[in-house]
C-alpha positions, 0 to 999 in steps of 0.5 A, spaced: 040 708 470 036 703 467 039 705 460 047 702 463 044 697 466 041 695 459 047 696 457 051 693 462 046 686 461 047 686 456 054 687 455 054 680 460 050 676 456 056 678 450 062 675 455 056 669 456 058 667 449 066 669 449 067 664 454 061 659 452 064 660 444 072 660 447 071 653 450 068 649 445 072 652 440 078 650 445 075 643 446 075 643 439 081 645 437 084 639 442 079 634 440 082 635 432 088 636 433 089 630 437 085 625 433 087 628 427 095 627 429 096 635 428 104 639 430 103 642 438 105 648 434 097 648 434 095 646 440 100 651 442 097 656 439 089 654 441 092 655 448 094 663 447 086 663 443 084 660 449 087 664 454 086 671 451 079 670 450 078 667 457 082 674 460 078 677 454 072 675 459 074 676 465 076 683 464 071 686 460 066 682 466 070 684 473 069 693 469 062 691 468 061 690 476 066 696 478 061 700 474 056 696 478 058 695 485 059 704 483 052 705 482 049 702 488 055 705 492 058 698 495 064 698 499 066 691 497 
């Protein structure tokens, strides 16, 4: 039980790092695209990659939350 909670905490730290890294990389890519005049297709590529990172983080956080609810026996 304690080991599973420690694994969930480590996974949540990973989620936090992915969220922060994705946001910073997305902002940097948008800034660089405007600053250096990159074509808009690169902006769409950066947006798609950012959406992937955000969706992954959301799904992992949801799964951890559901496991925590199941462990504690809470319904809602």
